[in-house]
mmCIF file of the N, C-alpha and C atoms, coordinates in Angstrom:
data_MODEL
# 
_entry.id   MODEL 
# 
loop_
_atom_site.group_PDB 
_atom_site.id 
_atom_site.type_symbol 
_atom_site.label_atom_id 
_atom_site.label_alt_id 
_atom_site.label_comp_id 
_atom_site.label_asym_id 
_atom_site.label_entity_id 
_atom_site.label_seq_id 
_atom_site.pdbx_PDB_ins_code 
_atom_site.Cartn_x 
_atom_site.Cartn_y 
_atom_site.Cartn_z 
_atom_site.occupancy 
_atom_site.B_iso_or_equiv 
_atom_site.pdbx_formal_charge 
_atom_site.auth_seq_id 
_atom_site.auth_comp_id 
_atom_site.auth_asym_id 
_atom_site.auth_atom_id 
_atom_site.pdbx_PDB_model_num 
ATOM 1   N N  . MET A 1 1  ? 112.183 98.341  97.694  1.00 0.00 ? 1  MET A N  1 
ATOM 2   C CA . MET A 1 1  ? 112.028 97.444  96.572  1.00 0.00 ? 1  MET A CA 1 
ATOM 3   C C  . MET A 1 1  ? 111.563 96.082  97.082  1.00 0.00 ? 1  MET A C  1 
ATOM 4   N N  . VAL A 1 2  ? 110.657 95.465  96.387  1.00 0.00 ? 2  VAL A N  1 
ATOM 5   C CA . VAL A 1 2  ? 110.140 94.146  96.744  1.00 0.00 ? 2  VAL A CA 1 
ATOM 6   C C  . VAL A 1 2  ? 110.892 93.094  95.926  1.00 0.00 ? 2  VAL A C  1 
ATOM 7   N N  . TRP A 1 3  ? 111.416 92.082  96.607  1.00 0.00 ? 3  TRP A N  1 
ATOM 8   C CA . TRP A 1 3  ? 112.188 91.028  95.958  1.00 0.00 ? 3  TRP A CA 1 
ATOM 9   C C  . TRP A 1 3  ? 111.411 89.716  95.970  1.00 0.00 ? 3  TRP A C  1 
ATOM 10  N N  . ASP A 1 4  ? 111.735 88.839  95.006  1.00 0.00 ? 4  ASP A N  1 
ATOM 11  C CA . ASP A 1 4  ? 111.164 87.492  94.965  1.00 0.00 ? 4  ASP A CA 1 
ATOM 12  C C  . ASP A 1 4  ? 111.802 86.581  96.009  1.00 0.00 ? 4  ASP A C  1 
ATOM 13  N N  . ARG A 1 5  ? 112.985 86.938  96.475  1.00 0.00 ? 5  ARG A N  1 
ATOM 14  C CA . ARG A 1 5  ? 113.735 86.141  97.446  1.00 0.00 ? 5  ARG A CA 1 
ATOM 15  C C  . ARG A 1 5  ? 113.867 86.917  98.751  1.00 0.00 ? 5  ARG A C  1 
ATOM 16  N N  . ALA A 1 6  ? 113.955 86.197  99.854  1.00 0.00 ? 6  ALA A N  1 
ATOM 17  C CA . ALA A 1 6  ? 114.070 86.853  101.161 1.00 0.00 ? 6  ALA A CA 1 
ATOM 18  C C  . ALA A 1 6  ? 115.385 87.615  101.300 1.00 0.00 ? 6  ALA A C  1 
ATOM 19  N N  . THR A 1 7  ? 116.481 87.033  100.805 1.00 0.00 ? 7  THR A N  1 
ATOM 20  C CA . THR A 1 7  ? 117.794 87.676  100.907 1.00 0.00 ? 7  THR A CA 1 
ATOM 21  C C  . THR A 1 7  ? 118.511 87.607  99.561  1.00 0.00 ? 7  THR A C  1 
ATOM 22  N N  . PRO A 1 8  ? 118.155 88.451  98.614  1.00 0.00 ? 8  PRO A N  1 
ATOM 23  C CA . PRO A 1 8  ? 118.793 88.408  97.291  1.00 0.00 ? 8  PRO A CA 1 
ATOM 24  C C  . PRO A 1 8  ? 120.250 88.852  97.373  1.00 0.00 ? 8  PRO A C  1 
ATOM 25  N N  . PHE A 1 9  ? 121.074 88.355  96.463  1.00 0.00 ? 9  PHE A N  1 
ATOM 26  C CA . PHE A 1 9  ? 122.454 88.821  96.354  1.00 0.00 ? 9  PHE A CA 1 
ATOM 27  C C  . PHE A 1 9  ? 122.432 90.032  95.433  1.00 0.00 ? 9  PHE A C  1 
ATOM 28  N N  . VAL A 1 10 ? 122.934 91.149  95.911  1.00 0.00 ? 10 VAL A N  1 
ATOM 29  C CA . VAL A 1 10 ? 122.872 92.411  95.173  1.00 0.00 ? 10 VAL A CA 1 
ATOM 30  C C  . VAL A 1 10 ? 124.257 93.032  95.126  1.00 0.00 ? 10 VAL A C  1 
ATOM 31  N N  . ILE A 1 11 ? 124.647 93.568  93.969  1.00 0.00 ? 11 ILE A N  1 
ATOM 32  C CA . ILE A 1 11 ? 125.891 94.326  93.867  1.00 0.00 ? 11 ILE A CA 1 
ATOM 33  C C  . ILE A 1 11 ? 125.571 95.708  93.317  1.00 0.00 ? 11 ILE A C  1 
ATOM 34  N N  . ASP A 1 12 ? 126.438 96.654  93.604  1.00 0.00 ? 12 ASP A N  1 
ATOM 35  C CA . ASP A 1 12 ? 126.315 97.997  93.040  1.00 0.00 ? 12 ASP A CA 1 
ATOM 36  C C  . ASP A 1 12 ? 127.164 98.074  91.784  1.00 0.00 ? 12 ASP A C  1 
ATOM 37  N N  . LEU A 1 13 ? 126.632 98.701  90.758  1.00 0.00 ? 13 LEU A N  1 
ATOM 38  C CA . LEU A 1 13 ? 127.353 98.899  89.502  1.00 0.00 ? 13 LEU A CA 1 
ATOM 39  C C  . LEU A 1 13 ? 127.358 100.378 89.157  1.00 0.00 ? 13 LEU A C  1 
ATOM 40  N N  . ASN A 1 14 ? 128.450 100.825 88.575  1.00 0.00 ? 14 ASN A N  1 
ATOM 41  C CA . ASN A 1 14 ? 128.508 102.174 88.035  1.00 0.00 ? 14 ASN A CA 1 
ATOM 42  C C  . ASN A 1 14 ? 128.292 102.081 86.535  1.00 0.00 ? 14 ASN A C  1 
ATOM 43  N N  . VAL A 1 15 ? 127.304 102.775 86.036  1.00 0.00 ? 15 VAL A N  1 
ATOM 44  C CA . VAL A 1 15 ? 127.004 102.768 84.608  1.00 0.00 ? 15 VAL A CA 1 
ATOM 45  C C  . VAL A 1 15 ? 127.835 103.856 83.944  1.00 0.00 ? 15 VAL A C  1 
ATOM 46  N N  . ALA A 1 16 ? 128.721 103.444 83.049  1.00 0.00 ? 16 ALA A N  1 
ATOM 47  C CA . ALA A 1 16 ? 129.580 104.385 82.338  1.00 0.00 ? 16 ALA A CA 1 
ATOM 48  C C  . ALA A 1 16 ? 128.858 104.917 81.104  1.00 0.00 ? 16 ALA A C  1 
ATOM 49  N N  . ALA A 1 17 ? 129.278 106.066 80.637  1.00 0.00 ? 17 ALA A N  1 
ATOM 50  C CA . ALA A 1 17 ? 128.660 106.683 79.456  1.00 0.00 ? 17 ALA A CA 1 
ATOM 51  C C  . ALA A 1 17 ? 128.692 105.736 78.260  1.00 0.00 ? 17 ALA A C  1 
ATOM 52  N N  . GLU A 1 18 ? 129.780 104.995 78.106  1.00 0.00 ? 18 GLU A N  1 
ATOM 53  C CA . GLU A 1 18 ? 129.895 104.082 76.957  1.00 0.00 ? 18 GLU A CA 1 
ATOM 54  C C  . GLU A 1 18 ? 128.994 102.853 77.087  1.00 0.00 ? 18 GLU A C  1 
ATOM 55  N N  . ASP A 1 19 ? 128.382 102.642 78.250  1.00 0.00 ? 19 ASP A N  1 
ATOM 56  C CA . ASP A 1 19 ? 127.432 101.543 78.444  1.00 0.00 ? 19 ASP A CA 1 
ATOM 57  C C  . ASP A 1 19 ? 126.055 101.869 77.876  1.00 0.00 ? 19 ASP A C  1 
ATOM 58  N N  . ILE A 1 20 ? 125.829 103.120 77.549  1.00 0.00 ? 20 ILE A N  1 
ATOM 59  C CA . ILE A 1 20 ? 124.526 103.596 77.091  1.00 0.00 ? 20 ILE A CA 1 
ATOM 60  C C  . ILE A 1 20 ? 124.521 103.699 75.571  1.00 0.00 ? 20 ILE A C  1 
ATOM 61  N N  . ASP A 1 21 ? 123.451 103.173 74.954  1.00 0.00 ? 21 ASP A N  1 
ATOM 62  C CA . ASP A 1 21 ? 123.356 103.218 73.491  1.00 0.00 ? 21 ASP A CA 1 
ATOM 63  C C  . ASP A 1 21 ? 122.768 104.546 73.023  1.00 0.00 ? 21 ASP A C  1 
ATOM 64  N N  . GLY A 1 22 ? 122.607 104.679 71.722  1.00 0.00 ? 22 GLY A N  1 
ATOM 65  C CA . GLY A 1 22 ? 122.101 105.908 71.116  1.00 0.00 ? 22 GLY A CA 1 
ATOM 66  C C  . GLY A 1 22 ? 120.686 106.267 71.524  1.00 0.00 ? 22 GLY A C  1 
ATOM 67  N N  . LEU A 1 23 ? 119.942 105.315 72.050  1.00 0.00 ? 23 LEU A N  1 
ATOM 68  C CA . LEU A 1 23 ? 118.573 105.574 72.495  1.00 0.00 ? 23 LEU A CA 1 
ATOM 69  C C  . LEU A 1 23 ? 118.498 105.874 73.991  1.00 0.00 ? 23 LEU A C  1 
ATOM 70  N N  . GLY A 1 24 ? 119.666 105.930 74.639  1.00 0.00 ? 24 GLY A N  1 
ATOM 71  C CA . GLY A 1 24 ? 119.693 106.243 76.061  1.00 0.00 ? 24 GLY A CA 1 
ATOM 72  C C  . GLY A 1 24 ? 119.457 105.055 76.973  1.00 0.00 ? 24 GLY A C  1 
ATOM 73  N N  . HIS A 1 25 ? 119.598 103.841 76.434  1.00 0.00 ? 25 HIS A N  1 
ATOM 74  C CA . HIS A 1 25 ? 119.388 102.615 77.210  1.00 0.00 ? 25 HIS A CA 1 
ATOM 75  C C  . HIS A 1 25 ? 120.716 101.900 77.430  1.00 0.00 ? 25 HIS A C  1 
ATOM 76  N N  . ALA A 1 26 ? 120.770 101.076 78.460  1.00 0.00 ? 26 ALA A N  1 
ATOM 77  C CA . ALA A 1 26 ? 121.947 100.228 78.647  1.00 0.00 ? 26 ALA A CA 1 
ATOM 78  C C  . ALA A 1 26 ? 122.037 99.260  77.471  1.00 0.00 ? 26 ALA A C  1 
ATOM 79  N N  . ASN A 1 27 ? 123.218 99.156  76.881  1.00 0.00 ? 27 ASN A N  1 
ATOM 80  C CA . ASN A 1 27 ? 123.448 98.244  75.769  1.00 0.00 ? 27 ASN A CA 1 
ATOM 81  C C  . ASN A 1 27 ? 123.228 96.805  76.238  1.00 0.00 ? 27 ASN A C  1 
ATOM 82  N N  . ASN A 1 28 ? 122.563 95.994  75.408  1.00 0.00 ? 28 ASN A N  1 
ATOM 83  C CA . ASN A 1 28 ? 122.243 94.613  75.788  1.00 0.00 ? 28 ASN A CA 1 
ATOM 84  C C  . ASN A 1 28 ? 123.483 93.792  76.115  1.00 0.00 ? 28 ASN A C  1 
ATOM 85  N N  . ALA A 1 29 ? 124.549 93.947  75.320  1.00 0.00 ? 29 ALA A N  1 
ATOM 86  C CA . ALA A 1 29 ? 125.778 93.190  75.576  1.00 0.00 ? 29 ALA A CA 1 
ATOM 87  C C  . ALA A 1 29 ? 126.394 93.602  76.908  1.00 0.00 ? 29 ALA A C  1 
ATOM 88  N N  . VAL A 1 30 ? 126.330 94.877  77.229  1.00 0.00 ? 30 VAL A N  1 
ATOM 89  C CA . VAL A 1 30 ? 126.841 95.372  78.507  1.00 0.00 ? 30 VAL A CA 1 
ATOM 90  C C  . VAL A 1 30 ? 126.004 94.802  79.646  1.00 0.00 ? 30 VAL A C  1 
ATOM 91  N N  . TYR A 1 31 ? 124.704 94.733  79.458  1.00 0.00 ? 31 TYR A N  1 
ATOM 92  C CA . TYR A 1 31 ? 123.811 94.193  80.485  1.00 0.00 ? 31 TYR A CA 1 
ATOM 93  C C  . TYR A 1 31 ? 124.197 92.749  80.819  1.00 0.00 ? 31 TYR A C  1 
ATOM 94  N N  . VAL A 1 32 ? 124.487 91.945  79.787  1.00 0.00 ? 32 VAL A N  1 
ATOM 95  C CA . VAL A 1 32 ? 124.900 90.556  80.013  1.00 0.00 ? 32 VAL A CA 1 
ATOM 96  C C  . VAL A 1 32 ? 126.240 90.525  80.754  1.00 0.00 ? 32 VAL A C  1 
ATOM 97  N N  . SER A 1 33 ? 127.131 91.444  80.429  1.00 0.00 ? 33 SER A N  1 
ATOM 98  C CA . SER A 1 33 ? 128.406 91.550  81.137  1.00 0.00 ? 33 SER A CA 1 
ATOM 99  C C  . SER A 1 33 ? 128.184 91.844  82.621  1.00 0.00 ? 33 SER A C  1 
ATOM 100 N N  . TRP A 1 34 ? 127.219 92.709  82.922  1.00 0.00 ? 34 TRP A N  1 
ATOM 101 C CA . TRP A 1 34 ? 126.882 92.994  84.325  1.00 0.00 ? 34 TRP A CA 1 
ATOM 102 C C  . TRP A 1 34 ? 126.383 91.735  85.023  1.00 0.00 ? 34 TRP A C  1 
ATOM 103 N N  . LEU A 1 35 ? 125.574 90.948  84.327  1.00 0.00 ? 35 LEU A N  1 
ATOM 104 C CA . LEU A 1 35 ? 125.070 89.696  84.911  1.00 0.00 ? 35 LEU A CA 1 
ATOM 105 C C  . LEU A 1 35 ? 126.217 88.739  85.226  1.00 0.00 ? 35 LEU A C  1 
ATOM 106 N N  . GLU A 1 36 ? 127.190 88.666  84.313  1.00 0.00 ? 36 GLU A N  1 
ATOM 107 C CA . GLU A 1 36 ? 128.349 87.806  84.543  1.00 0.00 ? 36 GLU A CA 1 
ATOM 108 C C  . GLU A 1 36 ? 129.152 88.294  85.754  1.00 0.00 ? 36 GLU A C  1 
ATOM 109 N N  . ARG A 1 37 ? 129.336 89.605  85.850  1.00 0.00 ? 37 ARG A N  1 
ATOM 110 C CA . ARG A 1 37 ? 130.057 90.181  86.988  1.00 0.00 ? 37 ARG A CA 1 
ATOM 111 C C  . ARG A 1 37 ? 129.350 89.825  88.298  1.00 0.00 ? 37 ARG A C  1 
ATOM 112 N N  . CYS A 1 38 ? 128.042 89.940  88.303  1.00 0.00 ? 38 CYS A N  1 
ATOM 113 C CA . CYS A 1 38 ? 127.261 89.604  89.496  1.00 0.00 ? 38 CYS A CA 1 
ATOM 114 C C  . CYS A 1 38 ? 127.391 88.115  89.827  1.00 0.00 ? 38 CYS A C  1 
ATOM 115 N N  . ALA A 1 39 ? 127.353 87.263  88.806  1.00 0.00 ? 39 ALA A N  1 
ATOM 116 C CA . ALA A 1 39 ? 127.478 85.819  89.029  1.00 0.00 ? 39 ALA A CA 1 
ATOM 117 C C  . ALA A 1 39 ? 128.824 85.473  89.657  1.00 0.00 ? 39 ALA A C  1 
ATOM 118 N N  . TRP A 1 40 ? 129.910 86.081  89.169  1.00 0.00 ? 40 TRP A N  1 
ATOM 119 C CA . TRP A 1 40 ? 131.231 85.811  89.741  1.00 0.00 ? 40 TRP A CA 1 
ATOM 120 C C  . TRP A 1 40 ? 131.322 86.313  91.175  1.00 0.00 ? 40 TRP A C  1 
ATOM 121 N N  . ARG A 1 41 ? 130.791 87.492  91.433  1.00 0.00 ? 41 ARG A N  1 
ATOM 122 C CA . ARG A 1 41 ? 130.834 88.019  92.808  1.00 0.00 ? 41 ARG A CA 1 
ATOM 123 C C  . ARG A 1 41 ? 130.006 87.149  93.755  1.00 0.00 ? 41 ARG A C  1 
ATOM 124 N N  . HIS A 1 42 ? 128.890 86.634  93.253  1.00 0.00 ? 42 HIS A N  1 
ATOM 125 C CA . HIS A 1 42 ? 128.076 85.738  94.075  1.00 0.00 ? 42 HIS A CA 1 
ATOM 126 C C  . HIS A 1 42 ? 128.846 84.458  94.370  1.00 0.00 ? 42 HIS A C  1 
ATOM 127 N N  . SER A 1 43 ? 129.509 83.915  93.362  1.00 0.00 ? 43 SER A N  1 
ATOM 128 C CA . SER A 1 43 ? 130.328 82.718  93.578  1.00 0.00 ? 43 SER A CA 1 
ATOM 129 C C  . SER A 1 43 ? 131.405 82.983  94.623  1.00 0.00 ? 43 SER A C  1 
ATOM 130 N N  . GLN A 1 44 ? 132.073 84.129  94.506  1.00 0.00 ? 44 GLN A N  1 
ATOM 131 C CA . GLN A 1 44 ? 133.114 84.485  95.476  1.00 0.00 ? 44 GLN A CA 1 
ATOM 132 C C  . GLN A 1 44 ? 132.523 84.615  96.879  1.00 0.00 ? 44 GLN A C  1 
ATOM 133 N N  . PHE A 1 45 ? 131.347 85.208  96.974  1.00 0.00 ? 45 PHE A N  1 
ATOM 134 C CA . PHE A 1 45 ? 130.644 85.336  98.250  1.00 0.00 ? 45 PHE A CA 1 
ATOM 135 C C  . PHE A 1 45 ? 130.402 83.964  98.875  1.00 0.00 ? 45 PHE A C  1 
ATOM 136 N N  . LEU A 1 46 ? 130.144 82.976  98.027  1.00 0.00 ? 46 LEU A N  1 
ATOM 137 C CA . LEU A 1 46 ? 129.898 81.604  98.486  1.00 0.00 ? 46 LEU A CA 1 
ATOM 138 C C  . LEU A 1 46 ? 131.185 80.812  98.702  1.00 0.00 ? 46 LEU A C  1 
ATOM 139 N N  . GLY A 1 47 ? 132.346 81.448  98.445  1.00 0.00 ? 47 GLY A N  1 
ATOM 140 C CA . GLY A 1 47 ? 133.627 80.775  98.619  1.00 0.00 ? 47 GLY A CA 1 
ATOM 141 C C  . GLY A 1 47 ? 134.114 80.039  97.396  1.00 0.00 ? 47 GLY A C  1 
ATOM 142 N N  . LEU A 1 48 ? 133.511 80.312  96.256  1.00 0.00 ? 48 LEU A N  1 
ATOM 143 C CA . LEU A 1 48 ? 133.894 79.646  95.012  1.00 0.00 ? 48 LEU A CA 1 
ATOM 144 C C  . LEU A 1 48 ? 134.569 80.643  94.077  1.00 0.00 ? 48 LEU A C  1 
ATOM 145 N N  . ASP A 1 49 ? 135.865 80.887  94.309  1.00 0.00 ? 49 ASP A N  1 
ATOM 146 C CA . ASP A 1 49 ? 136.593 81.761  93.398  1.00 0.00 ? 49 ASP A CA 1 
ATOM 147 C C  . ASP A 1 49 ? 137.178 80.920  92.265  1.00 0.00 ? 49 ASP A C  1 
ATOM 148 N N  . LEU A 1 50 ? 137.902 81.549  91.371  1.00 0.00 ? 50 LEU A N  1 
ATOM 149 C CA . LEU A 1 50 ? 138.444 80.845  90.207  1.00 0.00 ? 50 LEU A CA 1 
ATOM 150 C C  . LEU A 1 50 ? 139.365 79.700  90.625  1.00 0.00 ? 50 LEU A C  1 
ATOM 151 N N  . THR A 1 51 ? 140.146 79.915  91.662  1.00 0.00 ? 51 THR A N  1 
ATOM 152 C CA . THR A 1 51 ? 141.037 78.858  92.162  1.00 0.00 ? 51 THR A CA 1 
ATOM 153 C C  . THR A 1 51 ? 140.237 77.638  92.597  1.00 0.00 ? 51 THR A C  1 
ATOM 154 N N  . GLU A 1 52 ? 139.142 77.875  93.296  1.00 0.00 ? 52 GLU A N  1 
ATOM 155 C CA . GLU A 1 52 ? 138.308 76.758  93.767  1.00 0.00 ? 52 GLU A CA 1 
ATOM 156 C C  . GLU A 1 52 ? 137.632 76.046  92.599  1.00 0.00 ? 52 GLU A C  1 
ATOM 157 N N  . TYR A 1 53 ? 137.154 76.790  91.609  1.00 0.00 ? 53 TYR A N  1 
ATOM 158 C CA . TYR A 1 53 ? 136.567 76.151  90.424  1.00 0.00 ? 53 TYR A CA 1 
ATOM 159 C C  . TYR A 1 53 ? 137.591 75.261  89.728  1.00 0.00 ? 53 TYR A C  1 
ATOM 160 N N  . ARG A 1 54 ? 138.831 75.754  89.616  1.00 0.00 ? 54 ARG A N  1 
ATOM 161 C CA . ARG A 1 54 ? 139.886 74.943  88.982  1.00 0.00 ? 54 ARG A CA 1 
ATOM 162 C C  . ARG A 1 54 ? 140.159 73.683  89.802  1.00 0.00 ? 54 ARG A C  1 
ATOM 163 N N  . ARG A 1 55 ? 140.205 73.827  91.122  1.00 0.00 ? 55 ARG A N  1 
ATOM 164 C CA . ARG A 1 55 ? 140.442 72.670  91.984  1.00 0.00 ? 55 ARG A CA 1 
ATOM 165 C C  . ARG A 1 55 ? 139.339 71.629  91.812  1.00 0.00 ? 55 ARG A C  1 
ATOM 166 N N  . LEU A 1 56 ? 138.105 72.098  91.679  1.00 0.00 ? 56 LEU A N  1 
ATOM 167 C CA . LEU A 1 56 ? 136.961 71.204  91.503  1.00 0.00 ? 56 LEU A CA 1 
ATOM 168 C C  . LEU A 1 56 ? 136.826 70.691  90.071  1.00 0.00 ? 56 LEU A C  1 
ATOM 169 N N  . ASP A 1 57 ? 137.612 71.260  89.155  1.00 0.00 ? 57 ASP A N  1 
ATOM 170 C CA . ASP A 1 57 ? 137.520 70.947  87.720  1.00 0.00 ? 57 ASP A CA 1 
ATOM 171 C C  . ASP A 1 57 ? 136.100 71.180  87.212  1.00 0.00 ? 57 ASP A C  1 
ATOM 172 N N  . ARG A 1 58 ? 135.541 72.305  87.653  1.00 0.00 ? 58 ARG A N  1 
ATOM 173 C CA . ARG A 1 58 ? 134.184 72.702  87.272  1.00 0.00 ? 58 ARG A CA 1 
ATOM 174 C C  . ARG A 1 58 ? 134.180 74.195  86.984  1.00 0.00 ? 58 ARG A C  1 
ATOM 175 N N  . ALA A 1 59 ? 133.143 74.648  86.336  1.00 0.00 ? 59 ALA A N  1 
ATOM 176 C CA . ALA A 1 59 ? 132.977 76.080  86.089  1.00 0.00 ? 59 ALA A CA 1 
ATOM 177 C C  . ALA A 1 59 ? 131.510 76.356  85.805  1.00 0.00 ? 59 ALA A C  1 
ATOM 178 N N  . MET A 1 60 ? 131.183 77.622  85.789  1.00 0.00 ? 60 MET A N  1 
ATOM 179 C CA . MET A 1 60 ? 129.820 78.005  85.436  1.00 0.00 ? 60 MET A CA 1 
ATOM 180 C C  . MET A 1 60 ? 129.829 78.539  84.008  1.00 0.00 ? 60 MET A C  1 
ATOM 181 N N  . ALA A 1 61 ? 128.710 78.423  83.355  1.00 0.00 ? 61 ALA A N  1 
ATOM 182 C CA . ALA A 1 61 ? 128.568 78.931  81.995  1.00 0.00 ? 61 ALA A CA 1 
ATOM 183 C C  . ALA A 1 61 ? 127.113 79.318  81.771  1.00 0.00 ? 61 ALA A C  1 
ATOM 184 N N  . VAL A 1 62 ? 126.920 80.313  80.943  1.00 0.00 ? 62 VAL A N  1 
ATOM 185 C CA . VAL A 1 62 ? 125.560 80.709  80.585  1.00 0.00 ? 62 VAL A CA 1 
ATOM 186 C C  . VAL A 1 62 ? 124.991 79.638  79.666  1.00 0.00 ? 62 VAL A C  1 
ATOM 187 N N  . VAL A 1 63 ? 123.888 79.073  80.048  1.00 0.00 ? 63 VAL A N  1 
ATOM 188 C CA . VAL A 1 63 ? 123.205 78.083  79.221  1.00 0.00 ? 63 VAL A CA 1 
ATOM 189 C C  . VAL A 1 63 ? 122.155 78.780  78.362  1.00 0.00 ? 63 VAL A C  1 
ATOM 190 N N  . ARG A 1 64 ? 121.518 79.783  78.943  1.00 0.00 ? 64 ARG A N  1 
ATOM 191 C CA . ARG A 1 64 ? 120.465 80.510  78.237  1.00 0.00 ? 64 ARG A CA 1 
ATOM 192 C C  . ARG A 1 64 ? 120.296 81.858  78.916  1.00 0.00 ? 64 ARG A C  1 
ATOM 193 N N  . HIS A 1 65 ? 120.041 82.886  78.127  1.00 0.00 ? 65 HIS A N  1 
ATOM 194 C CA . HIS A 1 65 ? 119.652 84.163  78.719  1.00 0.00 ? 65 HIS A CA 1 
ATOM 195 C C  . HIS A 1 65 ? 118.551 84.783  77.874  1.00 0.00 ? 65 HIS A C  1 
ATOM 196 N N  . GLU A 1 66 ? 117.701 85.492  78.550  1.00 0.00 ? 66 GLU A N  1 
ATOM 197 C CA . GLU A 1 66 ? 116.581 86.159  77.890  1.00 0.00 ? 66 GLU A CA 1 
ATOM 198 C C  . GLU A 1 66 ? 116.391 87.507  78.565  1.00 0.00 ? 66 GLU A C  1 
ATOM 199 N N  . ILE A 1 67 ? 116.432 88.549  77.776  1.00 0.00 ? 67 ILE A N  1 
ATOM 200 C CA . ILE A 1 67 ? 116.273 89.897  78.312  1.00 0.00 ? 67 ILE A CA 1 
ATOM 201 C C  . ILE A 1 67 ? 115.009 90.493  77.724  1.00 0.00 ? 67 ILE A C  1 
ATOM 202 N N  . ASP A 1 68 ? 114.088 90.857  78.581  1.00 0.00 ? 68 ASP A N  1 
ATOM 203 C CA . ASP A 1 68 ? 112.837 91.476  78.132  1.00 0.00 ? 68 ASP A CA 1 
ATOM 204 C C  . ASP A 1 68 ? 112.833 92.944  78.501  1.00 0.00 ? 68 ASP A C  1 
# 
């Protein structure tokens, strides 16, 4: 696979049957949930777990998302 970044952060996900809609596609809401899971794991990889966010009195939030 060709990436836009030299060292992308990648996680493995298991797609459950309930994640798939009636058309056989991943449900959009589930897809956003996967993105959130990846974002938290990336933060943890960088040493920013929930405890550290609380200590810093900061957090991350989705400002905008677009799924094509």
